[in-house]
Each structure stands twice: as structure tokens, then as C-alpha cells.
TIBA-433667 format. One record per residue (C-alpha): residue in three letters; x, z, y; residue number from 1. Coordinates in steps of 0.5 Angstrom, whole numbers, plus 2048, in hexadecimal, padded with zeros to 3 digits. Each point is the difference from the previous one (the first is absolute). Example, Ala and Ser with C-alpha at 12.3 -4.5 7.8 and 13.67 -1.06 7.14 Angstrom:
2
+-----+-----+-----+-----+-----+
| res |   u |   w |   v |   n |
+-----+-----+-----+-----+-----+
| ALA | 819 | 810 | 7F7 |   1 |
| SER | 802 | 7FE | 807 |   2 |
+-----+-----+-----+-----+-----+
! end
This chain:
144
+-----+-----+-----+-----+-----+
| res |   u |   w |   v |   n |
+-----+-----+-----+-----+-----+
| ARG | 7FC | 7DF | 816 |   1 |
| MET | 805 | 804 | 805 |   2 |
| ALA | 806 | 7FB | 7FF |   3 |
| LYS | 7FB | 7FA | 802 |   4 |
| LEU | 7FE | 804 | 806 |   5 |
| ILE | 807 | 801 | 802 |   6 |
| GLU | 801 | 7F9 | 7FF |   7 |
| ARG | 7FA | 7FE | 804 |   8 |
| VAL | 802 | 805 | 806 |   9 |
| ASN | 807 | 7FF | 800 |  10 |
| GLY | 801 | 7F9 | 7FD |  11 |
| LEU | 805 | 803 | 7FB |  12 |
| LYS | 800 | 7FD | 7F9 |  13 |
| ALA | 800 | 805 | 7FA |  14 |
| GLY | 806 | 800 | 7FC |  15 |
| ARG | 804 | 7FC | 805 |  16 |
| ASP | 800 | 804 | 806 |  17 |
| PHE | 7FD | 807 | 7FD |  18 |
| TYR | 7FF | 803 | 7FA |  19 |
| MET | 7FB | 805 | 7FE |  20 |
| ALA | 7FE | 804 | 7FA |  21 |
| HIS | 7FB | 806 | 7FE |  22 |
| ALA | 803 | 806 | 7FD |  23 |
| PRO | 7FA | 805 | 7FE |  24 |
| GLU | 801 | 807 | 802 |  25 |
| ARG | 800 | 804 | 7FA |  26 |
| VAL | 802 | 807 | 803 |  27 |
| MET | 7FC | 807 | 801 |  28 |
| PRO | 800 | 804 | 806 |  29 |
| GLY | 805 | 805 | 800 |  30 |
| ARG | 804 | 7FC | 7FB |  31 |
| ILE | 801 | 7FA | 804 |  32 |
| PHE | 808 | 800 | 800 |  33 |
| LYS | 801 | 802 | 7F9 |  34 |
| GLU | 7FB | 7FB | 7FD |  35 |
| LEU | 802 | 7FA | 805 |  36 |
| VAL | 807 | 801 | 7FD |  37 |
| TYR | 7FE | 801 | 7F8 |  38 |
| ASN | 7F9 | 7FD | 7FF |  39 |
| SER | 800 | 7F9 | 7FD |  40 |
| ARG | 7FE | 7FA | 805 |  41 |
| ILE | 7FC | 7FA | 800 |  42 |
| LEU | 803 | 7FB | 805 |  43 |
| GLY | 7FC | 7FA | 802 |  44 |
| GLY | 803 | 7FA | 804 |  45 |
| ILE | 7FC | 7FA | 803 |  46 |
| ASP | 805 | 7FC | 7FD |  47 |
| GLU | 806 | 801 | 7FB |  48 |
| LYS | 805 | 801 | 806 |  49 |
| SER | 7FC | 805 | 803 |  50 |
| ALA | 7FF | 804 | 7FA |  51 |
| GLU | 808 | 800 | 7FF |  52 |
| LEU | 801 | 802 | 807 |  53 |
| ALA | 7FB | 806 | 7FF |  54 |
| GLU | 804 | 802 | 7F9 |  55 |
| ILE | 807 | 800 | 804 |  56 |
| LEU | 7FD | 805 | 805 |  57 |
| TYR | 7FC | 804 | 7FB |  58 |
| ARG | 806 | 801 | 7FB |  59 |
| SER | 804 | 803 | 806 |  60 |
| PHE | 7FC | 806 | 7FF |  61 |
| VAL | 7FB | 800 | 7FA |  62 |
| LYS | 803 | 803 | 7FA |  63 |
| GLY | 7FA | 7FE | 7FC |  64 |
| GLN | 7FE | 7F9 | 7FD |  65 |
| ILE | 7FE | 7FB | 804 |  66 |
| PHE | 7FB | 7FA | 7FE |  67 |
| LYS | 800 | 7FA | 804 |  68 |
| THR | 7FA | 7FC | 800 |  69 |
| ASN | 7FC | 7FC | 805 |  70 |
| SER | 7FC | 803 | 806 |  71 |
| THR | 7F9 | 7FF | 7FD |  72 |
| THR | 802 | 803 | 7FA |  73 |
| SER | 803 | 806 | 803 |  74 |
| GLU | 7FA | 801 | 805 |  75 |
| MET | 7FC | 800 | 7F9 |  76 |
| VAL | 804 | 805 | 7FD |  77 |
| LYS | 7FF | 805 | 806 |  78 |
| LEU | 7F9 | 7FF | 800 |  79 |
| MET | 7FF | 801 | 7F8 |  80 |
| GLU | 805 | 806 | 800 |  81 |
| ASN | 7FC | 804 | 805 |  82 |
| THR | 7F9 | 7FE | 7FD |  83 |
| PHE | 802 | 802 | 7FA |  84 |
| ARG | 802 | 807 | 803 |  85 |
| ASP | 7FA | 800 | 804 |  86 |
| VAL | 7FB | 7FF | 7FA |  87 |
| ASN | 804 | 805 | 7FC |  88 |
| ILE | 800 | 806 | 805 |  89 |
| ALA | 7F8 | 7FE | 801 |  90 |
| LEU | 800 | 801 | 7F8 |  91 |
| ALA | 803 | 806 | 800 |  92 |
| ASN | 7FC | 803 | 805 |  93 |
| GLU | 7F9 | 7FE | 7FD |  94 |
| PHE | 803 | 803 | 7F9 |  95 |
| ALA | 801 | 806 | 805 |  96 |
| LEU | 7F9 | 800 | 802 |  97 |
| LEU | 7FD | 7FF | 7F9 |  98 |
| ALA | 804 | 806 | 7FD |  99 |
| HIS | 7FE | 804 | 806 | 100 |
| GLN | 7F9 | 7FF | 7FE | 101 |
| TYR | 801 | 802 | 7F9 | 102 |
| GLY | 805 | 806 | 801 | 103 |
| ILE | 806 | 7FD | 7FD | 104 |
| ASP | 807 | 801 | 803 | 105 |
| ILE | 802 | 7F9 | 802 | 106 |
| PHE | 807 | 801 | 801 | 107 |
| LYS | 800 | 803 | 7F9 | 108 |
| ALA | 7FC | 7FA | 7FD | 109 |
| ILE | 805 | 7FB | 804 | 110 |
| GLU | 806 | 803 | 7FD | 111 |
| LEU | 7FD | 7FF | 7F9 | 112 |
| ALA | 7FD | 7F9 | 801 | 113 |
| ASN | 807 | 7FF | 803 | 114 |
| THR | 803 | 801 | 7F9 | 115 |
| HIS | 7FE | 7FA | 7FE | 116 |
| PRO | 806 | 7FB | 800 | 117 |
| ARG | 7FC | 7FB | 804 | 118 |
| VAL | 7FC | 804 | 805 | 119 |
| LYS | 803 | 803 | 807 | 120 |
| ILE | 7FA | 802 | 804 | 121 |
| HIS | 801 | 802 | 807 | 122 |
| THR | 7FF | 807 | 802 | 123 |
| PRO | 7FA | 801 | 805 | 124 |
| GLY | 801 | 801 | 807 | 125 |
| ILE | 7FC | 800 | 807 | 126 |
| GLY | 7FF | 7F8 | 7FF | 127 |
| VAL | 804 | 7FA | 801 | 128 |
| GLY | 804 | 800 | 807 | 129 |
| GLY | 806 | 7FD | 803 | 130 |
| HIS | 800 | 7F9 | 804 | 131 |
| CYS | 800 | 7FB | 7FA | 132 |
| LEU | 7FC | 803 | 7FA | 133 |
| PRO | 7F9 | 800 | 803 | 134 |
| LYS | 801 | 7F9 | 803 | 135 |
| ASP | 803 | 7FC | 7FB | 136 |
| PRO | 7FB | 800 | 7FB | 137 |
| TYR | 7FB | 7FD | 805 | 138 |
| LEU | 806 | 7FB | 802 | 139 |
| LEU | 801 | 7FE | 7F9 | 140 |
| LEU | 7F8 | 7FF | 7FF | 141 |
| SER | 7FF | 7FC | 807 | 142 |
| SER | 806 | 7FB | 7FD | 143 |
| ALA | 7FC | 7FE | 7FA | 144 |
+-----+-----+-----+-----+-----+
! end
């Protein structure tokens, strides 16, 4: 949509006069520079040339893997990642409430549950926060 807006407002042609890519943020506050360099990156171009140019830029500082796709898939990946985290944080918090009712040490229970090779329950906390996690599940649902 943004490319079409730029085309309409400025009379420029995407893929000829300008290039655009979506690169989901995958960093945690307090670890921004380390994660910006070492985390894998998804780069979604509005066309192949945009994805290639974005890859050249990101390869100049990213040591993690770079995966190219289209911009719509890239945006979907970001919404999926944040929705997954939101749901799992909320689930851990629900487990904590239930454990409290039964006098169970939730941290010990999670530690034991996480000995299962396919289980990785998050640590409960004060809730889901930040500027992405609380809103992205709603963006995903509103697109359905």
C-alpha cells in the first residue's frame, strides 16, 4: 500500500524510480545493537530488485542469516512472531494464576514441564507489553 501511495502522491514508479522493502524489527530493548547485528533477518521487497537492494544494505552489518521474500509475506511473518509471543506470554500468566490457586510453585512447575523436549513454557510476568506485542494479534485478526 505504501508504494502505491508514493506513486500516487509523487508520480514515481515503484521498481523504477524507487525501491522499497519491509524488514521486520527483531530486537529487544536493551539489546538492540547486538540483536540488530546477530539476529536473522527477513527482508520483503515489493519486487525482486527491492529485495536485492535491501539485502545488499543489510549484509553490510548483519552477521545473522538473511531470508528474502516479498513484502506481504514479510509483514505476515512479523505479525505471526508477535502473536505467537503474545499468546505464549498470556498462557504462562494463566498458568501462574492457576498454580497460585492450588499453592503450586509455578517456576518449579514450568521448569519441570520444560524438561519435555517439545515444551518451552515462558516465564510468567506482569503481562504483555511493548509497542508490538499487544497490538499485532489484533492486526492479524482484522486482516482475516
